[in-house]
SEMAR-433509 format. One record per residue (C-alpha): residue number from 1; residue in one letter; chain; x, y, z. Coordinates in nm, 2 decimals. Example, Ala and Ser with C-alpha at 12.3 -4.5 7.8 and 13.67 -1.06 7.14 Angstrom:
REM SEMAR-433509
+-----+----+----+--------+--------+--------+
|   i | aa | ch |     c1 |     c2 |     c3 |
+-----+----+----+--------+--------+--------+
|   1 |  A |  A |   1.23 |  -0.45 |   0.78 |
|   2 |  S |  A |   1.37 |  -0.11 |   0.71 |
+-----+----+----+--------+--------+--------+
***
This chain:
REM SEMAR-433509
+-----+----+----+--------+--------+--------+
|   i | aa | ch |     c1 |     c2 |     c3 |
+-----+----+----+--------+--------+--------+
|   1 |  X |  A |  -1.64 |   1.61 |   8.98 |
|   2 |  X |  A |  -1.78 |   1.27 |   9.08 |
|   3 |  X |  A |  -1.68 |   0.96 |   8.89 |
|   4 |  X |  A |  -1.98 |   0.80 |   8.72 |
|   5 |  X |  A |  -2.04 |   0.43 |   8.65 |
|   6 |  X |  A |  -2.04 |   0.52 |   8.28 |
|   7 |  X |  A |  -1.70 |   0.69 |   8.28 |
|   8 |  X |  A |  -1.56 |   0.40 |   8.48 |
|   9 |  X |  A |  -1.70 |   0.15 |   8.23 |
|  10 |  X |  A |  -1.56 |   0.34 |   7.94 |
|  11 |  X |  A |  -1.21 |   0.36 |   8.10 |
|  12 |  X |  A |  -1.23 |  -0.01 |   8.18 |
|  13 |  X |  A |  -1.33 |  -0.10 |   7.82 |
|  14 |  X |  A |  -1.04 |   0.12 |   7.69 |
|  15 |  X |  A |  -0.79 |  -0.03 |   7.93 |
|  16 |  X |  A |  -0.90 |  -0.39 |   7.84 |
|  17 |  X |  A |  -0.84 |  -0.32 |   7.47 |
|  18 |  X |  A |  -0.53 |  -0.11 |   7.50 |
|  19 |  X |  A |  -0.33 |  -0.29 |   7.77 |
|  20 |  X |  A |  -0.24 |  -0.63 |   7.90 |
|  21 |  X |  A |  -0.23 |  -0.67 |   8.28 |
|  22 |  X |  A |   0.03 |  -0.85 |   8.48 |
|  23 |  X |  A |   0.01 |  -0.91 |   8.85 |
|  24 |  X |  A |   0.34 |  -0.86 |   9.01 |
|  25 |  X |  A |   0.43 |  -1.01 |   9.35 |
|  26 |  X |  A |   0.73 |  -0.88 |   9.55 |
|  27 |  X |  A |   0.87 |  -0.96 |   9.89 |
|  28 |  X |  A |   0.72 |  -0.76 |  10.18 |
|  29 |  X |  A |   0.87 |  -0.42 |  10.20 |
|  30 |  X |  A |   1.00 |  -0.41 |   9.85 |
|  31 |  X |  A |   0.69 |  -0.23 |   9.71 |
|  32 |  X |  A |   0.76 |   0.07 |   9.94 |
|  33 |  X |  A |   1.12 |   0.08 |   9.81 |
|  34 |  X |  A |   1.00 |   0.06 |   9.45 |
|  35 |  X |  A |   0.74 |   0.34 |   9.51 |
|  36 |  X |  A |   1.01 |   0.56 |   9.66 |
|  37 |  X |  A |   1.25 |   0.50 |   9.38 |
|  38 |  X |  A |   0.97 |   0.57 |   9.12 |
|  39 |  X |  A |   0.88 |   0.89 |   9.30 |
|  40 |  X |  A |   1.24 |   1.01 |   9.32 |
|  41 |  X |  A |   1.28 |   0.95 |   8.94 |
|  42 |  X |  A |   0.95 |   1.14 |   8.88 |
|  43 |  X |  A |   0.77 |   0.84 |   8.75 |
|  44 |  X |  A |   0.47 |   0.63 |   8.85 |
|  45 |  X |  A |   0.53 |   0.29 |   8.99 |
|  46 |  X |  A |   0.40 |   0.14 |   8.66 |
|  47 |  X |  A |   0.62 |   0.36 |   8.45 |
|  48 |  X |  A |   0.92 |   0.28 |   8.67 |
|  49 |  X |  A |   0.87 |  -0.10 |   8.63 |
|  50 |  X |  A |   0.81 |  -0.07 |   8.26 |
|  51 |  X |  A |   1.14 |   0.13 |   8.23 |
|  52 |  X |  A |   1.32 |  -0.16 |   8.41 |
|  53 |  X |  A |   1.16 |  -0.41 |   8.17 |
|  54 |  X |  A |   1.26 |  -0.20 |   7.87 |
|  55 |  X |  A |   1.61 |  -0.18 |   8.01 |
|  56 |  X |  A |   1.64 |  -0.55 |   8.07 |
|  57 |  X |  A |   1.51 |  -0.63 |   7.72 |
|  58 |  X |  A |   1.71 |  -0.36 |   7.54 |
|  59 |  X |  A |   2.02 |  -0.42 |   7.33 |
|  60 |  X |  A |   2.37 |  -0.32 |   7.45 |
|  61 |  X |  A |   2.39 |  -0.02 |   7.20 |
|  62 |  X |  A |   2.08 |   0.13 |   7.36 |
|  63 |  X |  A |   2.22 |   0.08 |   7.71 |
|  64 |  X |  A |   2.55 |   0.24 |   7.61 |
|  65 |  X |  A |   2.36 |   0.55 |   7.48 |
|  66 |  X |  A |   2.17 |   0.58 |   7.80 |
|  67 |  X |  A |   2.49 |   0.56 |   8.00 |
|  68 |  X |  A |   2.65 |   0.83 |   7.78 |
|  69 |  X |  A |   2.34 |   1.05 |   7.84 |
|  70 |  X |  A |   2.39 |   1.00 |   8.21 |
|  71 |  X |  A |   2.76 |   1.09 |   8.19 |
|  72 |  X |  A |   2.67 |   1.40 |   7.99 |
|  73 |  X |  A |   2.40 |   1.51 |   8.24 |
|  74 |  X |  A |   2.48 |   1.81 |   8.45 |
|  75 |  X |  A |   2.25 |   1.73 |   8.74 |
|  76 |  X |  A |   2.33 |   1.37 |   8.82 |
|  77 |  X |  A |   2.17 |   1.40 |   9.17 |
|  78 |  X |  A |   1.83 |   1.37 |   9.01 |
|  79 |  X |  A |   1.92 |   1.10 |   8.76 |
|  80 |  X |  A |   1.91 |   0.73 |   8.83 |
|  81 |  X |  A |   2.11 |   0.53 |   8.59 |
|  82 |  X |  A |   1.90 |   0.25 |   8.44 |
|  83 |  X |  A |   2.16 |   0.00 |   8.53 |
|  84 |  X |  A |   2.13 |   0.09 |   8.90 |
|  85 |  X |  A |   1.76 |   0.11 |   8.87 |
|  86 |  X |  A |   1.73 |  -0.23 |   8.72 |
|  87 |  X |  A |   1.96 |  -0.38 |   8.98 |
|  88 |  X |  A |   1.75 |  -0.23 |   9.25 |
|  89 |  X |  A |   1.46 |  -0.43 |   9.11 |
|  90 |  X |  A |   1.66 |  -0.74 |   9.11 |
|  91 |  X |  A |   1.72 |  -0.76 |   8.74 |
|  92 |  X |  A |   2.05 |  -0.92 |   8.63 |
|  93 |  X |  A |   2.20 |  -0.90 |   8.28 |
+-----+----+----+--------+--------+--------+
***
């Protein structure tokens, strides 16, 4: 199905009312690493970065609960702890 100008305009209008945009600049080569990490966690790059932001801005009780969920997980190979994920993006708490 071909994308029409009308459907693009509708999506653009919706996005402009529902979302704020932020341009993010990273050092050359980091984008590929972020994309790979996002893919391995089963998320989009945008979702992955939003998750890191949520982690950084979250309170300690929330972080503790996430850590406990990780420890309780049976398949840790497919799970990236948010702390590790945030550190991979360069976030420091």
